Each structure stands twice: as structure tokens, then as C-alpha cells.
C-alpha positions in Angstrom: 0.0 -0.1 0.2 1.4 3.4 -1.0 1.3 6.1 1.4 0.3 9.4 0.2 2.6 12.3 0.2 1.4 15.9 -0.1 4.2 18.3 -0.6 4.2 22.0 -0.5 6.6 23.8 -3.0 6.6 27.4 -1.4 9.0 28.5 -4.4 10.3 32.0 -4.0 7.9 32.7 -0.7 8.4 32.8 2.8 11.9 33.6 4.5 12.8 32.2 7.7 10.6 33.9 10.1 7.6 33.8 7.9 8.7 30.3 7.0 8.8 28.9 10.6 5.7 30.7 11.4 3.7 29.0 8.6 5.1 25.5 9.5 4.3 26.0 13.0 0.6 27.0 11.9 0.4 23.7 9.8 2.2 21.5 12.6 -0.4 23.0 15.1 -3.5 22.2 13.0 -2.1 18.6 12.8 -1.2 18.3 16.2 -2.1 15.0 17.7 -3.3 13.3 14.5 -2.2 10.1 13.3 -1.9 10.5 9.5 -2.2 8.0 7.0 0.4 9.6 4.7 3.2 12.0 4.7 3.6 15.7 4.6 6.3 17.8 3.4 7.2 21.6 2.9 9.8 22.7 0.8 10.8 26.4 1.5 13.6 28.4 -0.1 17.3 27.3 1.0 17.6 30.2 3.6 14.2 29.2 5.3 15.0 25.4 5.7 16.9 25.4 9.1 14.3 27.8 10.7 11.3 25.7 9.0 13.2 22.2 10.3 13.5 23.6 13.7 9.5 23.7 14.1 8.6 21.0 11.7 10.9 18.1 12.6 8.7 15.3 11.3 5.8 16.1 13.9 4.3 15.3 11.6 5.7 17.8 8.8 9.0 17.1 7.0 11.2 19.6 5.4 12.6 19.5 1.9 14.5 21.6 -0.7 13.3 22.8 -3.9 16.7 22.1 -5.8 20.2 21.2 -5.2 23.5 21.5 -7.1 24.9 18.6 -9.5 27.9 18.8 -7.6 29.1 18.0 -4.0 31.5 20.5 -3.5 34.1 22.6 -5.2 34.3 26.2 -7.2 30.5 26.5 -7.9 29.7 30.0 -6.5 25.9 30.2 -5.4 25.3 26.4 -5.5 24.2 24.2 -2.6 24.8 20.4 -2.3 22.5 17.7 -1.4 24.9 17.0 1.5 24.3 20.3 2.8 20.8 20.4 2.7 20.7 17.2 4.7 22.9 18.8 7.3 20.4 21.7 7.4 17.3 19.7 7.8 16.0 18.4 4.4 14.8 15.2 3.7 13.4 15.3 0.3 14.8 17.6 -2.8 12.8 18.4 -5.7 14.5 18.0 -9.1 13.5 19.2 -12.8 10.5 21.6 -11.9 9.0 22.7 -15.0 10.3 26.1 -14.0 13.8 25.0 -13.6 13.5 23.3 -16.9 12.2 26.6 -18.6 14.0 29.4 -16.9 17.2 27.8 -16.3 17.2 25.5 -19.1 18.1 22.4 -17.0 18.8 19.2 -18.8 18.4 15.4 -18.3 22.2 15.2 -17.6 21.9 17.6 -14.6 18.9 15.8 -13.2 20.6 12.5 -13.4 23.6 14.1 -11.6 21.6 15.9 -9.0 19.4 12.6 -8.2 22.4 10.4 -7.9 24.0 12.8 -5.5 20.6 13.1 -3.6 20.6 9.5 -3.0 24.4 9.2 -2.1 23.3 11.8 0.7 20.6 9.4 2.0 18.1 12.0 0.9 14.8 11.4 -1.3 14.3 12.8 -4.7 11.1 14.2 -6.1 11.6 14.1 -10.0 9.2 16.2 -11.9 8.1 15.7 -15.7 5.0 16.7 -17.7 4.1 18.2 -21.0 3.4 21.8 -21.9 0.0 23.0 -23.3 1.0 23.1 -27.0 2.3 19.3 -26.6 -1.0 18.2 -25.2 -3.0 20.1 -27.9 -0.9 18.1 -30.4 -1.6 14.9 -28.8 2.0 14.3 -27.5 1.3 14.2 -23.9 2.3 10.4 -23.5 5.2 11.0 -25.8 6.7 13.7 -23.8 6.1 11.9 -20.5 7.7 8.8 -21.9 10.8 10.6 -23.0 11.2 12.6 -20.0 11.1 9.3 -17.8 13.4 7.5 -20.3 16.0 10.2 -20.1 16.4 10.0 -16.4 15.2 6.9 -14.6 17.4 4.1 -16.3 20.5 6.3 -15.8 20.3 6.6 -12.0 22.7 4.7 -10.0 20.4 3.3 -7.1 16.7 4.5 -7.8 14.0 2.7 -6.2 10.4 3.1 -5.0 11.5 4.3 -1.6 14.4 6.9 -2.4 12.3 8.4 -5.5 9.1 9.9 -5.8 7.7 11.1 -9.3 5.4 14.3 -9.9 3.7 14.5 -12.9 3.3 18.3 -13.9 0.7 19.2 -16.3 2.6 22.4 -17.1 -0.5 23.9 -18.8 -2.2 23.6 -15.4 0.3 25.2 -13.0 -0.5 28.8 -11.8 -3.5 28.8 -14.3 -6.3 27.8 -12.4 -6.6 24.9 -14.9 -6.7 21.5 -13.6 -6.4 18.2 -15.5 -9.9 16.5 -15.3 -9.7 13.4 -13.0 -10.1 11.3 -16.2 -7.0 12.9 -17.5 -5.1 12.6 -14.3 -5.7 8.9 -14.1 -4.8 8.2 -17.6 -1.7 9.9 -17.5 -0.6 8.6 -14.0 -1.4 5.1 -15.0 0.6 5.5 -18.3 3.6 7.0 -16.3 3.3 3.7 -13.9 3.4 1.5 -16.9 6.6 3.4 -18.2 8.2 3.0 -14.8 7.3 -0.8 -15.0 8.9 -1.0 -18.4 12.3 1.1 -17.2 12.5 -0.4 -13.5 10.3 -3.3 -13.3 7.0 -4.0 -12.0 7.9 -4.3 -8.4 9.2 -0.8 -8.4 6.3 0.6 -10.5 3.9 -1.0 -8.0 5.3 0.8 -4.9 6.8 4.1 -6.4 4.7 7.2 -5.5 3.4 9.5 -8.2 2.1 12.9 -7.2 -0.1 15.2 -9.2 1.7 18.5 -9.6 -1.1 20.8 -11.2 -3.6 23.0 -9.5 -4.7 21.0 -6.5 -6.6 22.7 -3.7 -8.8 21.8 -0.7 -12.0 21.4 -3.2 -10.6 18.9 -5.6 -7.9 17.1 -3.4 -10.0 14.3 -2.3 -11.0 13.4 -5.9 -7.5 13.8 -7.3 -5.7 11.9 -4.8 -8.5 9.1 -4.5 -7.6 8.1 -8.0 -6.2 4.6 -8.3 -2.6 5.8 -9.5 -2.4 9.3 -7.9 -0.5 9.1 -4.6 -0.6 12.6 -3.4 0.3 16.1 -4.6 3.2 18.6 -5.3 1.5 21.7 -4.6 2.5 25.5 -4.9 0.3 28.5 -4.1 -2.5 26.6 -2.0 0.0 25.4 0.4 1.2 29.0 1.4 -2.0 29.4 3.9 -2.0 26.9 6.7 -5.7 26.3 6.5 -5.7 25.6 2.7 -2.6 23.2 3.1 -4.4 21.3 5.9 -7.5 21.2 3.7 -5.5 19.5 0.9 -4.2 17.0 3.5 -7.7 16.5 4.8 -8.7 15.5 1.3 -5.9 13.2 1.2 -6.9 11.6 4.6 -10.5 11.1 3.2 -9.3 9.6 0.1 -7.2 7.0 1.8 -10.0 6.3 4.5 
């Protein structure tokens, strides 16, 4: 049985003080509850220590939004997975659509990052998904397959427990658009099939695949209740404690 994961990607929001305040508010609302899944917040680098201090797995874990593809050296401005672990992170997001577009990051970089994440004893959340024009052209499955094939078989030690996938319909991020439940289930089921072809049926059965589009309290239960959707990688809706916990409530209900 796959445990759900609800992960909040705070993007370029919440410095150390504001991040700790939000993490504390989420923790307070979840206090004393025995959750059926996992909750993760991914603040900016500078906020990770402050957030970790108040959200040390009770029941909120801390992650990072990105990392370097090197462990150390003359790489000004970069932060390595081992440094993130020391700061309190337990997960690292890799290949978010914004990194692909704005920083022009490539499969080679994603492979190097995830291998270092695993070597540091952290878990990777690998993002993938098609753009609007690709979906309109009927290329959604081809894009998904190419992005998974470009990274997963090249990893040194990927398994269902150190790697999470996050399907991002790029056309549904920050637009208010949401994939229909049918669309989400179809592409998640296809993704699991591709993982099975690449890493084997057992890994595919146990690997968590998150929905990375516009998930909110009103649709969380329906989306996360789909057979092949194991949670969400969520942006703006996780910046308010009540909304974030509303999504977690939806995940709880879906896994009741």
C-alpha cells in the first residue's frame, strides 16, 4: 500500500521567520493526528533550518526545491545535497518545470543531482510533464515517456522508496486550470506503466506518483483518491495553513 505524500513547494516565498510561522501553523493544525500519509514543506534554501526547527517530522517534514549537481568545489551560489541534509532537508525536488524553462536544465543535470541526493541519504522528487501545445498536439504520452526514459534508467540506485515522481501538467500550473480526474488518472497510469518497463513491475507498483497541477482543498479528495495518484506537489495553495491542511484532509478522506 502506497502512503500518500502531500508536498508544499513554496517557491520564492517565505523567508526564515515567515516560513517558521507557516510551518508552525500547519503543525499546530495537525497536532495529535495520526496521518495515513506524509506531509512535506519545501521552503527556499535560507528558510530550511528555521522551518526544520519547528517541523521536524511532527508530522511535517522539510525538503528543498533544488540542489547542485556537484558535491563541493568552485561552484558559486550552489548548495549540495549533503549540505541540505545537514540543514534539515529530507527530500529534494528536481526538474521542476520552472527550472526546465528558466534555467534550461537538462536530463544530464537531473541524473547527476538525483544520484547525489541518493548518495546523501535523501529522497528525490523528480518532476516531468507536458506543455499546453504538446498536449494539444496529442503528444502528452510521448513527452512523458521521453522525460522518464531520459533519467530513470541512468540513475545509480533509484527505487520506490528513495524516488518519488511528480507529474506536472505544465498547462495547469499557476493557471487555475486542472486536469480532469480522467486526464490525471490516464497519465498517471501511463507513467506507472513506463516505470514498470524501465525499472520493473515491483518498483512501479510501490513508487509514489504525485499530481503537480492546481490542487486545492475542493478537489484534493477526488484527485488523490484516483488509483494511480499518490498525493500532490502543490504550490500556491500550500502558502496558507488552512488551505494546506484542507488538502491534507482531502488526502486523508481519499485514503479512508
